[in-house]
MARBA-187609 format. One record per residue (C-alpha): x, y, z; residue number from 1; residue in one letter. Coordinates in Angstrom, 3 decimals. Layout:
<sites>
[site [X, Y, Z], NUM, A]
...
</sites>
This chain:
<sites>
[site [-10.539, 74.380, 85.121], 1, M]
[site [-13.563, 72.223, 85.058], 2, A]
[site [-14.816, 70.356, 88.360], 3, N]
[site [-14.502, 66.138, 88.063], 4, P]
[site [-18.013, 65.934, 87.358], 5, F]
[site [-18.221, 68.232, 84.277], 6, Q]
[site [-15.102, 66.401, 83.339], 7, F]
[site [-16.764, 63.267, 83.408], 8, L]
[site [-19.710, 64.589, 81.546], 9, Q]
[site [-17.887, 65.981, 78.816], 10, Q]
[site [-15.700, 62.958, 78.328], 11, T]
[site [-18.822, 60.759, 78.161], 12, R]
[site [-20.144, 63.178, 75.755], 13, A]
[site [-17.134, 63.237, 73.336], 14, E]
[site [-16.689, 59.123, 73.523], 15, I]
[site [-20.623, 58.984, 72.255], 16, A]
[site [-19.637, 60.990, 68.934], 17, K]
[site [-17.121, 58.543, 68.285], 18, V]
[site [-17.735, 56.144, 65.390], 19, V]
[site [-16.088, 52.981, 66.434], 20, W]
[site [-15.501, 50.468, 63.698], 21, P]
[site [-17.191, 47.350, 62.540], 22, T]
[site [-15.797, 43.958, 63.126], 23, R]
[site [-15.737, 43.117, 59.660], 24, R]
[site [-13.864, 46.637, 59.248], 25, E]
[site [-11.160, 45.615, 61.834], 26, V]
[site [-10.797, 42.214, 60.347], 27, L]
[site [-10.121, 43.829, 56.669], 28, V]
[site [-7.724, 46.068, 57.991], 29, T]
[site [-5.970, 43.688, 60.190], 30, T]
[site [-5.673, 41.490, 57.048], 31, A]
[site [-4.365, 44.305, 54.740], 32, M]
[site [-1.678, 45.005, 57.088], 33, V]
[site [-0.262, 41.737, 57.401], 34, F]
[site [-0.550, 41.618, 53.343], 35, L]
[site [1.461, 44.419, 53.152], 36, M]
[site [4.213, 43.545, 55.758], 37, A]
[site [4.144, 40.226, 53.590], 38, V]
[site [4.567, 41.963, 50.438], 39, V]
[site [7.348, 44.422, 51.878], 40, F]
[site [9.085, 41.437, 53.106], 41, A]
[site [9.409, 39.846, 49.845], 42, I]
[site [10.340, 42.945, 48.190], 43, F]
[site [13.365, 43.630, 50.505], 44, F]
[site [14.613, 39.929, 50.454], 45, F]
[site [14.581, 40.411, 46.637], 46, G]
[site [16.515, 43.714, 46.612], 47, V]
[site [18.855, 42.137, 49.226], 48, D]
[site [19.431, 39.316, 47.166], 49, W]
[site [20.468, 41.092, 44.208], 50, V]
[site [22.684, 43.497, 45.980], 51, I]
[site [24.207, 40.359, 47.575], 52, R]
[site [24.612, 38.906, 44.130], 53, Q]
[site [25.953, 41.847, 42.372], 54, L]
[site [28.573, 42.492, 45.423], 55, L]
[site [29.956, 38.896, 45.433], 56, E]
[site [30.536, 39.111, 41.836], 57, L]
[site [32.098, 42.603, 42.239], 58, T]
[site [34.447, 41.057, 44.888], 59, L]
[site [35.153, 37.484, 42.833], 60, T]
[site [35.992, 39.711, 39.775], 61, F]
[site [38.312, 42.413, 41.674], 62, F]
[site [39.421, 40.080, 44.461], 63, G]
</sites>
């Protein structure tokens, strides 16, 4: 086990190797996540609506 001073040095060295995203990259990826969430919400709303309509049709036909 390394002493605390060596640990801090190694931690700083590893953090220096990290390639941080630019502000533009963060904004673009965040926008894509929100866009995909909206697309999937619309898709699942449509699937739910179709299944509900089919179920109501089936229940009124046999009920």
